[in-house]
C-alpha positions in Angstrom: -201.6 144.2 109.4 -203.2 141.6 111.4 -204.9 142.0 114.7 -202.8 140.1 116.5 -199.5 142.2 115.1 -201.5 145.5 115.9 -202.5 144.6 119.7 -198.8 143.2 120.2 -197.4 146.3 118.9 -199.5 148.4 120.9 -199.0 146.2 123.9 -195.6 146.3 123.4 -194.9 149.9 123.1 -197.5 150.8 126.3 -194.9 148.8 128.4 -191.5 149.6 126.8 -191.5 153.3 125.3 -191.2 155.1 128.9 -189.1 158.1 129.5 -185.7 156.8 130.4 -184.6 156.7 133.7 -181.0 158.6 132.9 -179.8 160.5 130.1 -179.4 158.7 126.8 -179.4 159.4 123.6 -183.2 158.9 122.3 -182.0 157.6 118.5 -180.0 154.7 120.3 -182.3 153.7 123.0 -185.0 153.4 120.2 -183.0 151.3 118.3 -182.3 149.0 121.2 -185.9 148.9 121.8 -186.7 148.2 117.8 -184.7 145.5 118.3 -186.3 144.2 121.6 -189.5 144.6 119.9 -188.5 142.7 116.8 -187.4 139.9 118.6 -190.4 139.6 120.4 -192.8 139.8 117.9 -190.6 136.8 116.2 -190.9 135.1 119.6 -194.7 135.6 119.1 -194.7 134.2 115.2 -195.4 137.7 114.3 -192.9 138.9 111.5 -191.4 142.1 111.6 -192.8 142.5 108.3 -196.6 142.8 109.6 -195.8 145.3 112.1 -194.1 147.4 109.3 -197.2 147.2 106.9 -198.6 149.9 109.1 -196.3 151.5 110.8 -193.5 151.8 108.9 -190.2 152.1 110.4 -190.9 150.5 113.9 -187.3 152.4 115.3 -189.1 155.6 114.4 -192.3 154.8 115.7 -190.4 153.8 118.8 -188.3 157.0 118.8 -191.6 159.2 118.2 -193.3 157.4 121.2 -190.0 158.5 123.9 -189.9 162.0 122.6 -193.6 162.0 123.9 -192.7 160.4 126.8 -189.6 162.8 128.0 -191.9 165.8 126.8 -195.0 164.5 129.1 -192.3 163.8 132.5 -190.8 167.2 131.8 -194.3 168.9 131.9 -195.2 167.1 134.5 -192.0 167.9 136.4 -192.6 171.5 135.7 -196.2 171.2 136.9 -195.4 169.9 139.9 
């Protein structure tokens, strides 16, 4: 995977994979975000294959990050 592809993916996920503000099915939300990520990567000249070379299925990665964000938000709410 190119350094450009890695940086793109890290930046995109950091900005876009936040706990949803409303109740949604995380798998559907992850699917939507994965499509947006692939489209933005294509606009930046990064083939989807380059992104998936190291991380596997982008949708799975995004779903995992969304779950982590929800868990972190839930933990923060409980601590407050």
